[in-house]
C-alpha positions in Angstrom: 59.5 76.9 160.6 57.3 77.3 163.2 59.4 78.2 166.5 59.1 76.1 169.5 58.1 79.7 171.0 55.4 79.8 169.2 53.5 76.5 168.8 53.8 77.3 173.5 51.4 80.2 172.9 49.6 78.2 169.7 49.3 76.0 172.9 48.4 78.2 175.3 45.3 79.8 173.1 44.1 76.6 172.2 40.6 76.1 173.9 41.4 72.9 177.1 39.1 70.8 175.3 41.0 70.5 172.2 41.7 66.7 170.2 45.7 66.9 169.0 43.9 66.3 165.4 42.2 69.8 166.1 46.3 70.9 167.5 48.2 69.4 164.7 45.8 71.0 162.1 46.6 73.6 163.7 50.2 73.8 163.8 49.8 72.9 160.2 48.8 76.0 158.9 50.2 77.9 160.8 53.4 76.7 159.4 52.0 77.3 156.4 51.4 80.8 156.6 54.9 81.5 158.1 56.3 80.3 155.0 54.7 81.9 152.8 54.9 85.1 154.6 59.1 84.1 154.7 58.8 83.2 150.7 57.1 86.7 150.6 59.8 89.2 152.1 62.6 87.0 150.3 61.6 87.2 146.6 60.2 83.9 146.4 56.1 85.0 144.8 54.9 85.5 141.7 53.6 88.0 139.4 49.2 87.5 138.4 50.1 87.0 134.8 53.4 84.7 136.2 50.4 82.7 138.4 47.8 82.8 135.1 50.4 80.6 133.0 51.2 78.2 135.6 47.1 77.3 136.0 46.3 77.8 132.6 48.7 74.1 132.4 46.0 73.0 135.2 42.7 74.3 133.6 43.4 72.9 130.5 
């Protein structure tokens, strides 16, 4: 989960003329990156072989 402090820091780094849509997209991106990091740190990942098996279901 993205924290309030991370949101504040993000807003401070964005240009002055940024649109609300760009802010929202950026925050969603940061939240997804953080979730990926959390998953990785907590062992919620797939091996290459597991990923291939899952992708085969979609690519057939």
